[in-house]
mmCIF file of the N, C-alpha and C atoms, coordinates in Angstrom:
data_MODEL
# 
_entry.id   MODEL 
# 
loop_
_atom_site.group_PDB 
_atom_site.id 
_atom_site.type_symbol 
_atom_site.label_atom_id 
_atom_site.label_alt_id 
_atom_site.label_comp_id 
_atom_site.label_asym_id 
_atom_site.label_entity_id 
_atom_site.label_seq_id 
_atom_site.pdbx_PDB_ins_code 
_atom_site.Cartn_x 
_atom_site.Cartn_y 
_atom_site.Cartn_z 
_atom_site.occupancy 
_atom_site.B_iso_or_equiv 
_atom_site.pdbx_formal_charge 
_atom_site.auth_seq_id 
_atom_site.auth_comp_id 
_atom_site.auth_asym_id 
_atom_site.auth_atom_id 
_atom_site.pdbx_PDB_model_num 
ATOM 1   N N  . MET A 1 1  ? 77.592 187.214 169.650 1.00 0.00 ? 1  MET A N  1 
ATOM 2   C CA . MET A 1 1  ? 76.580 187.559 168.691 1.00 0.00 ? 1  MET A CA 1 
ATOM 3   C C  . MET A 1 1  ? 75.234 187.274 169.341 1.00 0.00 ? 1  MET A C  1 
ATOM 4   N N  . GLY A 1 2  ? 74.791 188.136 170.188 1.00 0.00 ? 2  GLY A N  1 
ATOM 5   C CA . GLY A 1 2  ? 73.526 187.921 170.864 1.00 0.00 ? 2  GLY A CA 1 
ATOM 6   C C  . GLY A 1 2  ? 72.338 188.243 169.977 1.00 0.00 ? 2  GLY A C  1 
ATOM 7   N N  . GLN A 1 3  ? 71.281 187.540 170.206 1.00 0.00 ? 3  GLN A N  1 
ATOM 8   C CA . GLN A 1 3  ? 70.035 187.789 169.484 1.00 0.00 ? 3  GLN A CA 1 
ATOM 9   C C  . GLN A 1 3  ? 68.921 187.691 170.499 1.00 0.00 ? 3  GLN A C  1 
ATOM 10  N N  . THR A 1 4  ? 67.976 188.598 170.401 1.00 0.00 ? 4  THR A N  1 
ATOM 11  C CA . THR A 1 4  ? 66.833 188.489 171.292 1.00 0.00 ? 4  THR A CA 1 
ATOM 12  C C  . THR A 1 4  ? 65.843 187.498 170.722 1.00 0.00 ? 4  THR A C  1 
ATOM 13  N N  . LYS A 1 5  ? 64.984 187.037 171.548 1.00 0.00 ? 5  LYS A N  1 
ATOM 14  C CA . LYS A 1 5  ? 63.971 186.051 171.150 1.00 0.00 ? 5  LYS A CA 1 
ATOM 15  C C  . LYS A 1 5  ? 63.091 186.576 170.028 1.00 0.00 ? 5  LYS A C  1 
ATOM 16  N N  . GLU A 1 6  ? 62.889 187.888 169.960 1.00 0.00 ? 6  GLU A N  1 
ATOM 17  C CA . GLU A 1 6  ? 61.983 188.490 168.987 1.00 0.00 ? 6  GLU A CA 1 
ATOM 18  C C  . GLU A 1 6  ? 62.598 188.688 167.611 1.00 0.00 ? 6  GLU A C  1 
ATOM 19  N N  . GLU A 1 7  ? 63.907 188.737 167.517 1.00 0.00 ? 7  GLU A N  1 
ATOM 20  C CA . GLU A 1 7  ? 64.565 189.043 166.242 1.00 0.00 ? 7  GLU A CA 1 
ATOM 21  C C  . GLU A 1 7  ? 64.501 187.875 165.261 1.00 0.00 ? 7  GLU A C  1 
ATOM 22  N N  . ILE A 1 8  ? 64.442 188.217 163.974 1.00 0.00 ? 8  ILE A N  1 
ATOM 23  C CA . ILE A 1 8  ? 64.523 187.232 162.897 1.00 0.00 ? 8  ILE A CA 1 
ATOM 24  C C  . ILE A 1 8  ? 65.700 187.638 162.019 1.00 0.00 ? 8  ILE A C  1 
ATOM 25  N N  . TYR A 1 9  ? 66.668 186.732 161.850 1.00 0.00 ? 9  TYR A N  1 
ATOM 26  C CA . TYR A 1 9  ? 67.779 187.034 160.945 1.00 0.00 ? 9  TYR A CA 1 
ATOM 27  C C  . TYR A 1 9  ? 67.227 187.196 159.546 1.00 0.00 ? 9  TYR A C  1 
ATOM 28  N N  . SER A 1 10 ? 67.523 188.345 158.932 1.00 0.00 ? 10 SER A N  1 
ATOM 29  C CA . SER A 1 10 ? 66.971 188.617 157.606 1.00 0.00 ? 10 SER A CA 1 
ATOM 30  C C  . SER A 1 10 ? 68.043 189.023 156.598 1.00 0.00 ? 10 SER A C  1 
ATOM 31  N N  . GLU A 1 11 ? 69.316 188.885 156.983 1.00 0.00 ? 11 GLU A N  1 
ATOM 32  C CA . GLU A 1 11 ? 70.414 189.190 156.067 1.00 0.00 ? 11 GLU A CA 1 
ATOM 33  C C  . GLU A 1 11 ? 71.404 188.040 156.077 1.00 0.00 ? 11 GLU A C  1 
ATOM 34  N N  . ALA A 1 12 ? 71.968 187.764 154.923 1.00 0.00 ? 12 ALA A N  1 
ATOM 35  C CA . ALA A 1 12 ? 72.979 186.712 154.824 1.00 0.00 ? 12 ALA A CA 1 
ATOM 36  C C  . ALA A 1 12 ? 74.240 187.146 155.549 1.00 0.00 ? 12 ALA A C  1 
ATOM 37  N N  . SER A 1 13 ? 74.982 186.188 156.042 1.00 0.00 ? 13 SER A N  1 
ATOM 38  C CA . SER A 1 13 ? 76.241 186.460 156.713 1.00 0.00 ? 13 SER A CA 1 
ATOM 39  C C  . SER A 1 13 ? 77.234 187.058 155.729 1.00 0.00 ? 13 SER A C  1 
ATOM 40  N N  . LYS A 1 14 ? 78.027 187.988 156.199 1.00 0.00 ? 14 LYS A N  1 
ATOM 41  C CA . LYS A 1 14 ? 79.065 188.576 155.354 1.00 0.00 ? 14 LYS A CA 1 
ATOM 42  C C  . LYS A 1 14 ? 80.315 187.699 155.352 1.00 0.00 ? 14 LYS A C  1 
ATOM 43  N N  . ASN A 1 15 ? 80.336 186.693 156.227 1.00 0.00 ? 15 ASN A N  1 
ATOM 44  C CA . ASN A 1 15 ? 81.463 185.767 156.308 1.00 0.00 ? 15 ASN A CA 1 
ATOM 45  C C  . ASN A 1 15 ? 81.083 184.491 155.566 1.00 0.00 ? 15 ASN A C  1 
ATOM 46  N N  . ASN A 1 16 ? 81.579 184.316 154.354 1.00 0.00 ? 16 ASN A N  1 
ATOM 47  C CA . ASN A 1 16 ? 81.239 183.152 153.541 1.00 0.00 ? 16 ASN A CA 1 
ATOM 48  C C  . ASN A 1 16 ? 82.244 182.018 153.684 1.00 0.00 ? 16 ASN A C  1 
ATOM 49  N N  . GLN A 1 17 ? 83.172 182.115 154.642 1.00 0.00 ? 17 GLN A N  1 
ATOM 50  C CA . GLN A 1 17 ? 84.186 181.079 154.783 1.00 0.00 ? 17 GLN A CA 1 
ATOM 51  C C  . GLN A 1 17 ? 83.579 179.725 155.140 1.00 0.00 ? 17 GLN A C  1 
ATOM 52  N N  . SER A 1 18 ? 82.461 179.711 155.853 1.00 0.00 ? 18 SER A N  1 
ATOM 53  C CA . SER A 1 18 ? 81.880 178.434 156.265 1.00 0.00 ? 18 SER A CA 1 
ATOM 54  C C  . SER A 1 18 ? 80.829 177.938 155.281 1.00 0.00 ? 18 SER A C  1 
ATOM 55  N N  . ARG A 1 19 ? 80.696 178.590 154.156 1.00 0.00 ? 19 ARG A N  1 
ATOM 56  C CA . ARG A 1 19 ? 79.674 178.223 153.165 1.00 0.00 ? 19 ARG A CA 1 
ATOM 57  C C  . ARG A 1 19 ? 79.777 176.734 152.820 1.00 0.00 ? 19 ARG A C  1 
ATOM 58  N N  . GLY A 1 20 ? 78.691 176.024 153.039 1.00 0.00 ? 20 GLY A N  1 
ATOM 59  C CA . GLY A 1 20 ? 78.661 174.612 152.716 1.00 0.00 ? 20 GLY A CA 1 
ATOM 60  C C  . GLY A 1 20 ? 79.296 173.709 153.752 1.00 0.00 ? 20 GLY A C  1 
ATOM 61  N N  . ARG A 1 21 ? 79.835 174.278 154.810 1.00 0.00 ? 21 ARG A N  1 
ATOM 62  C CA . ARG A 1 21 ? 80.510 173.474 155.820 1.00 0.00 ? 21 ARG A CA 1 
ATOM 63  C C  . ARG A 1 21 ? 79.871 173.586 157.196 1.00 0.00 ? 21 ARG A C  1 
ATOM 64  N N  . HIS A 1 22 ? 78.687 174.101 157.251 1.00 0.00 ? 22 HIS A N  1 
ATOM 65  C CA . HIS A 1 22 ? 78.023 174.264 158.540 1.00 0.00 ? 22 HIS A CA 1 
ATOM 66  C C  . HIS A 1 22 ? 76.578 173.831 158.416 1.00 0.00 ? 22 HIS A C  1 
ATOM 67  N N  . ALA A 1 23 ? 76.110 173.145 159.426 1.00 0.00 ? 23 ALA A N  1 
ATOM 68  C CA . ALA A 1 23 ? 74.737 172.660 159.391 1.00 0.00 ? 23 ALA A CA 1 
ATOM 69  C C  . ALA A 1 23 ? 73.996 173.095 160.644 1.00 0.00 ? 23 ALA A C  1 
ATOM 70  N N  . VAL A 1 24 ? 72.719 173.314 160.488 1.00 0.00 ? 24 VAL A N  1 
ATOM 71  C CA . VAL A 1 24 ? 71.835 173.601 161.612 1.00 0.00 ? 24 VAL A CA 1 
ATOM 72  C C  . VAL A 1 24 ? 70.636 172.668 161.503 1.00 0.00 ? 24 VAL A C  1 
ATOM 73  N N  . LEU A 1 25 ? 69.928 172.535 162.593 1.00 0.00 ? 25 LEU A N  1 
ATOM 74  C CA . LEU A 1 25 ? 68.755 171.687 162.623 1.00 0.00 ? 25 LEU A CA 1 
ATOM 75  C C  . LEU A 1 25 ? 67.513 172.565 162.617 1.00 0.00 ? 25 LEU A C  1 
ATOM 76  N N  . ILE A 1 26 ? 66.654 172.416 161.616 1.00 0.00 ? 26 ILE A N  1 
ATOM 77  C CA . ILE A 1 26 ? 65.399 173.159 161.585 1.00 0.00 ? 26 ILE A CA 1 
ATOM 78  C C  . ILE A 1 26 ? 64.421 172.431 162.495 1.00 0.00 ? 26 ILE A C  1 
ATOM 79  N N  . ILE A 1 27 ? 63.941 173.131 163.509 1.00 0.00 ? 27 ILE A N  1 
ATOM 80  C CA . ILE A 1 27 ? 63.046 172.497 164.470 1.00 0.00 ? 27 ILE A CA 1 
ATOM 81  C C  . ILE A 1 27 ? 61.627 173.060 164.424 1.00 0.00 ? 27 ILE A C  1 
ATOM 82  N N  . GLY A 1 28 ? 61.423 174.070 163.597 1.00 0.00 ? 28 GLY A N  1 
ATOM 83  C CA . GLY A 1 28 ? 60.093 174.640 163.483 1.00 0.00 ? 28 GLY A CA 1 
ATOM 84  C C  . GLY A 1 28 ? 60.051 175.722 162.426 1.00 0.00 ? 28 GLY A C  1 
ATOM 85  N N  . PHE A 1 29 ? 58.880 176.325 162.270 1.00 0.00 ? 29 PHE A N  1 
ATOM 86  C CA . PHE A 1 29 ? 58.718 177.398 161.300 1.00 0.00 ? 29 PHE A CA 1 
ATOM 87  C C  . PHE A 1 29 ? 57.528 178.244 161.722 1.00 0.00 ? 29 PHE A C  1 
ATOM 88  N N  . GLY A 1 30 ? 57.426 179.415 161.117 1.00 0.00 ? 30 GLY A N  1 
ATOM 89  C CA . GLY A 1 30 ? 56.302 180.281 161.435 1.00 0.00 ? 30 GLY A CA 1 
ATOM 90  C C  . GLY A 1 30 ? 56.280 181.498 160.540 1.00 0.00 ? 30 GLY A C  1 
ATOM 91  N N  . ILE A 1 31 ? 55.318 182.367 160.812 1.00 0.00 ? 31 ILE A N  1 
ATOM 92  C CA . ILE A 1 31 ? 55.190 183.643 160.116 1.00 0.00 ? 31 ILE A CA 1 
ATOM 93  C C  . ILE A 1 31 ? 54.931 184.709 161.172 1.00 0.00 ? 31 ILE A C  1 
ATOM 94  N N  . GLU A 1 32 ? 55.690 185.785 161.103 1.00 0.00 ? 32 GLU A N  1 
ATOM 95  C CA . GLU A 1 32 ? 55.479 186.907 162.007 1.00 0.00 ? 32 GLU A CA 1 
ATOM 96  C C  . GLU A 1 32 ? 55.572 188.202 161.208 1.00 0.00 ? 32 GLU A C  1 
ATOM 97  N N  . ASN A 1 33 ? 54.554 189.038 161.315 1.00 0.00 ? 33 ASN A N  1 
ATOM 98  C CA . ASN A 1 33 ? 54.500 190.304 160.577 1.00 0.00 ? 33 ASN A CA 1 
ATOM 99  C C  . ASN A 1 33 ? 54.752 190.095 159.082 1.00 0.00 ? 33 ASN A C  1 
ATOM 100 N N  . GLY A 1 34 ? 54.243 188.995 158.533 1.00 0.00 ? 34 GLY A N  1 
ATOM 101 C CA . GLY A 1 34 ? 54.396 188.706 157.113 1.00 0.00 ? 34 GLY A CA 1 
ATOM 102 C C  . GLY A 1 34 ? 55.730 188.099 156.729 1.00 0.00 ? 34 GLY A C  1 
ATOM 103 N N  . ILE A 1 35 ? 56.614 187.880 157.680 1.00 0.00 ? 35 ILE A N  1 
ATOM 104 C CA . ILE A 1 35 ? 57.931 187.293 157.401 1.00 0.00 ? 35 ILE A CA 1 
ATOM 105 C C  . ILE A 1 35 ? 57.889 185.807 157.745 1.00 0.00 ? 35 ILE A C  1 
ATOM 106 N N  . GLU A 1 36 ? 58.127 184.963 156.732 1.00 0.00 ? 36 GLU A N  1 
ATOM 107 C CA . GLU A 1 36 ? 58.193 183.523 156.953 1.00 0.00 ? 36 GLU A CA 1 
ATOM 108 C C  . GLU A 1 36 ? 59.586 183.178 157.462 1.00 0.00 ? 36 GLU A C  1 
ATOM 109 N N  . TYR A 1 37 ? 59.663 182.368 158.527 1.00 0.00 ? 37 TYR A N  1 
ATOM 110 C CA . TYR A 1 37 ? 60.962 182.035 159.104 1.00 0.00 ? 37 TYR A CA 1 
ATOM 111 C C  . TYR A 1 37 ? 61.018 180.564 159.508 1.00 0.00 ? 37 TYR A C  1 
ATOM 112 N N  . TYR A 1 38 ? 62.259 180.072 159.642 1.00 0.00 ? 38 TYR A N  1 
ATOM 113 C CA . TYR A 1 38 ? 62.525 178.771 160.236 1.00 0.00 ? 38 TYR A CA 1 
ATOM 114 C C  . TYR A 1 38 ? 63.082 179.009 161.633 1.00 0.00 ? 38 TYR A C  1 
ATOM 115 N N  . LEU A 1 39 ? 62.714 178.172 162.575 1.00 0.00 ? 39 LEU A N  1 
ATOM 116 C CA . LEU A 1 39 ? 63.329 178.159 163.901 1.00 0.00 ? 39 LEU A CA 1 
ATOM 117 C C  . LEU A 1 39 ? 64.424 177.105 163.832 1.00 0.00 ? 39 LEU A C  1 
ATOM 118 N N  . ILE A 1 40 ? 65.654 177.508 164.129 1.00 0.00 ? 40 ILE A N  1 
ATOM 119 C CA . ILE A 1 40 ? 66.786 176.592 164.004 1.00 0.00 ? 40 ILE A CA 1 
ATOM 120 C C  . ILE A 1 40 ? 67.505 176.418 165.326 1.00 0.00 ? 40 ILE A C  1 
ATOM 121 N N  . LYS A 1 41 ? 68.156 175.281 165.442 1.00 0.00 ? 41 LYS A N  1 
ATOM 122 C CA . LYS A 1 41 ? 69.061 175.011 166.560 1.00 0.00 ? 41 LYS A CA 1 
ATOM 123 C C  . LYS A 1 41 ? 70.454 174.934 165.961 1.00 0.00 ? 41 LYS A C  1 
ATOM 124 N N  . ASN A 1 42 ? 71.368 175.695 166.511 1.00 0.00 ? 42 ASN A N  1 
ATOM 125 C CA . ASN A 1 42 ? 72.730 175.750 165.999 1.00 0.00 ? 42 ASN A CA 1 
ATOM 126 C C  . ASN A 1 42 ? 73.629 174.883 166.859 1.00 0.00 ? 42 ASN A C  1 
ATOM 127 N N  . SER A 1 43 ? 74.658 174.329 166.275 1.00 0.00 ? 43 SER A N  1 
ATOM 128 C CA . SER A 1 43 ? 75.607 173.489 167.007 1.00 0.00 ? 43 SER A CA 1 
ATOM 129 C C  . SER A 1 43 ? 76.692 174.303 167.719 1.00 0.00 ? 43 SER A C  1 
ATOM 130 N N  . TRP A 1 44 ? 76.652 175.617 167.611 1.00 0.00 ? 44 TRP A N  1 
ATOM 131 C CA . TRP A 1 44 ? 77.697 176.446 168.211 1.00 0.00 ? 44 TRP A CA 1 
ATOM 132 C C  . TRP A 1 44 ? 77.477 176.716 169.694 1.00 0.00 ? 44 TRP A C  1 
ATOM 133 N N  . GLY A 1 45 ? 76.394 176.240 170.267 1.00 0.00 ? 45 GLY A N  1 
ATOM 134 C CA . GLY A 1 45 ? 76.178 176.373 171.699 1.00 0.00 ? 45 GLY A CA 1 
ATOM 135 C C  . GLY A 1 45 ? 75.320 177.558 172.091 1.00 0.00 ? 45 GLY A C  1 
ATOM 136 N N  . VAL A 1 46 ? 75.138 177.717 173.401 1.00 0.00 ? 46 VAL A N  1 
ATOM 137 C CA . VAL A 1 46 ? 74.192 178.691 173.935 1.00 0.00 ? 46 VAL A CA 1 
ATOM 138 C C  . VAL A 1 46 ? 74.648 180.141 173.817 1.00 0.00 ? 46 VAL A C  1 
ATOM 139 N N  . ASN A 1 47 ? 75.902 180.377 173.494 1.00 0.00 ? 47 ASN A N  1 
ATOM 140 C CA . ASN A 1 47 ? 76.391 181.756 173.352 1.00 0.00 ? 47 ASN A CA 1 
ATOM 141 C C  . ASN A 1 47 ? 76.078 182.343 171.984 1.00 0.00 ? 47 ASN A C  1 
ATOM 142 N N  . TRP A 1 48 ? 75.504 181.554 171.103 1.00 0.00 ? 48 TRP A N  1 
ATOM 143 C CA . TRP A 1 48 ? 75.136 182.023 169.767 1.00 0.00 ? 48 TRP A CA 1 
ATOM 144 C C  . TRP A 1 48 ? 73.639 182.225 169.714 1.00 0.00 ? 48 TRP A C  1 
ATOM 145 N N  . GLY A 1 49 ? 73.193 183.259 168.985 1.00 0.00 ? 49 GLY A N  1 
ATOM 146 C CA . GLY A 1 49 ? 71.751 183.478 168.801 1.00 0.00 ? 49 GLY A CA 1 
ATOM 147 C C  . GLY A 1 49 ? 71.040 183.689 170.118 1.00 0.00 ? 49 GLY A C  1 
ATOM 148 N N  . TYR A 1 50 ? 69.899 183.083 170.272 1.00 0.00 ? 50 TYR A N  1 
ATOM 149 C CA . TYR A 1 50 ? 69.140 183.156 171.511 1.00 0.00 ? 50 TYR A CA 1 
ATOM 150 C C  . TYR A 1 50 ? 69.263 181.808 172.209 1.00 0.00 ? 50 TYR A C  1 
ATOM 151 N N  . LEU A 1 51 ? 70.270 181.686 173.072 1.00 0.00 ? 51 LEU A N  1 
ATOM 152 C CA . LEU A 1 51 ? 70.564 180.449 173.803 1.00 0.00 ? 51 LEU A CA 1 
ATOM 153 C C  . LEU A 1 51 ? 70.754 179.250 172.869 1.00 0.00 ? 51 LEU A C  1 
ATOM 154 N N  . GLY A 1 52 ? 71.399 179.498 171.711 1.00 0.00 ? 52 GLY A N  1 
ATOM 155 C CA . GLY A 1 52 ? 71.690 178.434 170.760 1.00 0.00 ? 52 GLY A CA 1 
ATOM 156 C C  . GLY A 1 52 ? 70.622 178.248 169.690 1.00 0.00 ? 52 GLY A C  1 
ATOM 157 N N  . TYR A 1 53 ? 69.561 179.017 169.766 1.00 0.00 ? 53 TYR A N  1 
ATOM 158 C CA . TYR A 1 53 ? 68.461 178.938 168.798 1.00 0.00 ? 53 TYR A CA 1 
ATOM 159 C C  . TYR A 1 53 ? 68.329 180.280 168.088 1.00 0.00 ? 53 TYR A C  1 
ATOM 160 N N  . ALA A 1 54 ? 67.687 180.267 166.929 1.00 0.00 ? 54 ALA A N  1 
ATOM 161 C CA . ALA A 1 54 ? 67.465 181.518 166.202 1.00 0.00 ? 54 ALA A CA 1 
ATOM 162 C C  . ALA A 1 54 ? 66.315 181.325 165.226 1.00 0.00 ? 54 ALA A C  1 
ATOM 163 N N  . ARG A 1 55 ? 65.779 182.443 164.801 1.00 0.00 ? 55 ARG A N  1 
ATOM 164 C CA . ARG A 1 55 ? 64.777 182.443 163.736 1.00 0.00 ? 55 ARG A CA 1 
ATOM 165 C C  . ARG A 1 55 ? 65.436 183.067 162.520 1.00 0.00 ? 55 ARG A C  1 
ATOM 166 N N  . VAL A 1 56 ? 65.361 182.354 161.388 1.00 0.00 ? 56 VAL A N  1 
ATOM 167 C CA . VAL A 1 56 ? 66.026 182.780 160.157 1.00 0.00 ? 56 VAL A CA 1 
ATOM 168 C C  . VAL A 1 56 ? 64.976 182.893 159.063 1.00 0.00 ? 56 VAL A C  1 
ATOM 169 N N  . GLU A 1 57 ? 64.980 184.027 158.376 1.00 0.00 ? 57 GLU A N  1 
ATOM 170 C CA . GLU A 1 57 ? 64.031 184.227 157.293 1.00 0.00 ? 57 GLU A CA 1 
ATOM 171 C C  . GLU A 1 57 ? 64.190 183.112 156.258 1.00 0.00 ? 57 GLU A C  1 
ATOM 172 N N  . ARG A 1 58 ? 63.067 182.520 155.858 1.00 0.00 ? 58 ARG A N  1 
ATOM 173 C CA . ARG A 1 58 ? 63.097 181.354 154.967 1.00 0.00 ? 58 ARG A CA 1 
ATOM 174 C C  . ARG A 1 58 ? 63.791 181.621 153.644 1.00 0.00 ? 58 ARG A C  1 
ATOM 175 N N  . ARG A 1 59 ? 63.673 182.842 153.108 1.00 0.00 ? 59 ARG A N  1 
ATOM 176 C CA . ARG A 1 59 ? 64.276 183.128 151.799 1.00 0.00 ? 59 ARG A CA 1 
ATOM 177 C C  . ARG A 1 59 ? 65.800 183.015 151.829 1.00 0.00 ? 59 ARG A C  1 
ATOM 178 N N  . LEU A 1 60 ? 66.407 183.034 153.018 1.00 0.00 ? 60 LEU A N  1 
ATOM 179 C CA . LEU A 1 60 ? 67.864 182.909 153.124 1.00 0.00 ? 60 LEU A CA 1 
ATOM 180 C C  . LEU A 1 60 ? 68.334 181.473 153.020 1.00 0.00 ? 60 LEU A C  1 
ATOM 181 N N  . VAL A 1 61 ? 67.440 180.527 153.234 1.00 0.00 ? 61 VAL A N  1 
ATOM 182 C CA . VAL A 1 61 ? 67.814 179.117 153.158 1.00 0.00 ? 61 VAL A CA 1 
ATOM 183 C C  . VAL A 1 61 ? 67.771 178.707 151.693 1.00 0.00 ? 61 VAL A C  1 
ATOM 184 N N  . THR A 1 62 ? 68.953 178.530 151.105 1.00 0.00 ? 62 THR A N  1 
ATOM 185 C CA . THR A 1 62 ? 69.040 178.306 149.660 1.00 0.00 ? 62 THR A CA 1 
ATOM 186 C C  . THR A 1 62 ? 69.155 176.834 149.288 1.00 0.00 ? 62 THR A C  1 
ATOM 187 N N  . SER A 1 63 ? 69.551 175.997 150.234 1.00 0.00 ? 63 SER A N  1 
ATOM 188 C CA . SER A 1 63 ? 69.603 174.567 149.942 1.00 0.00 ? 63 SER A CA 1 
ATOM 189 C C  . SER A 1 63 ? 69.424 173.792 151.234 1.00 0.00 ? 63 SER A C  1 
ATOM 190 N N  . LEU A 1 64 ? 68.752 172.686 151.128 1.00 0.00 ? 64 LEU A N  1 
ATOM 191 C CA . LEU A 1 64 ? 68.516 171.824 152.279 1.00 0.00 ? 64 LEU A CA 1 
ATOM 192 C C  . LEU A 1 64 ? 68.996 170.424 151.951 1.00 0.00 ? 64 LEU A C  1 
ATOM 193 N N  . SER A 1 65 ? 69.525 169.751 152.937 1.00 0.00 ? 65 SER A N  1 
ATOM 194 C CA . SER A 1 65 ? 69.847 168.342 152.752 1.00 0.00 ? 65 SER A CA 1 
ATOM 195 C C  . SER A 1 65 ? 69.352 167.591 153.980 1.00 0.00 ? 65 SER A C  1 
ATOM 196 N N  . PHE A 1 66 ? 68.998 166.353 153.755 1.00 0.00 ? 66 PHE A N  1 
ATOM 197 C CA . PHE A 1 66 ? 68.463 165.560 154.846 1.00 0.00 ? 66 PHE A CA 1 
ATOM 198 C C  . PHE A 1 66 ? 68.698 164.087 154.541 1.00 0.00 ? 66 PHE A C  1 
ATOM 199 N N  . PRO A 1 67 ? 68.771 163.273 155.585 1.00 0.00 ? 67 PRO A N  1 
ATOM 200 C CA . PRO A 1 67 ? 68.995 161.846 155.364 1.00 0.00 ? 67 PRO A CA 1 
ATOM 201 C C  . PRO A 1 67 ? 67.713 161.178 154.872 1.00 0.00 ? 67 PRO A C  1 
ATOM 202 N N  . VAL A 1 68 ? 67.880 160.133 154.064 1.00 0.00 ? 68 VAL A N  1 
ATOM 203 C CA . VAL A 1 68 ? 66.742 159.329 153.599 1.00 0.00 ? 68 VAL A CA 1 
ATOM 204 C C  . VAL A 1 68 ? 66.938 157.926 154.156 1.00 0.00 ? 68 VAL A C  1 
ATOM 205 N N  . LEU A 1 69 ? 65.957 157.465 154.900 1.00 0.00 ? 69 LEU A N  1 
ATOM 206 C CA . LEU A 1 69 ? 66.043 156.134 155.499 1.00 0.00 ? 69 LEU A CA 1 
ATOM 207 C C  . LEU A 1 69 ? 65.330 155.125 154.618 1.00 0.00 ? 69 LEU A C  1 
ATOM 208 N N  . HIS A 1 70 ? 65.963 154.016 154.368 1.00 0.00 ? 70 HIS A N  1 
ATOM 209 C CA . HIS A 1 70 ? 65.375 152.945 153.559 1.00 0.00 ? 70 HIS A CA 1 
ATOM 210 C C  . HIS A 1 70 ? 65.009 151.791 154.479 1.00 0.00 ? 70 HIS A C  1 
ATOM 211 N N  . GLU A 1 71 ? 63.891 151.168 154.195 1.00 0.00 ? 71 GLU A N  1 
ATOM 212 C CA . GLU A 1 71 ? 63.468 150.010 155.011 1.00 0.00 ? 71 GLU A CA 1 
ATOM 213 C C  . GLU A 1 71 ? 64.176 148.765 154.566 1.00 0.00 ? 71 GLU A C  1 
# 
């Protein structure tokens, strides 16, 4: 599943088997041609996306979870 550096994923996956069981790391964000996106790093390795990274349209991210550190 190759992706060029310029592409932004703008459609949800048709494979919902991993729904809720896969995580990516958001490492940045931006806007290009009016499309807001997150830059993500995937755990599937360099053969996925653009060398393991991808830009995903923000509207596709429906839930976020993150750790909360307590002092």
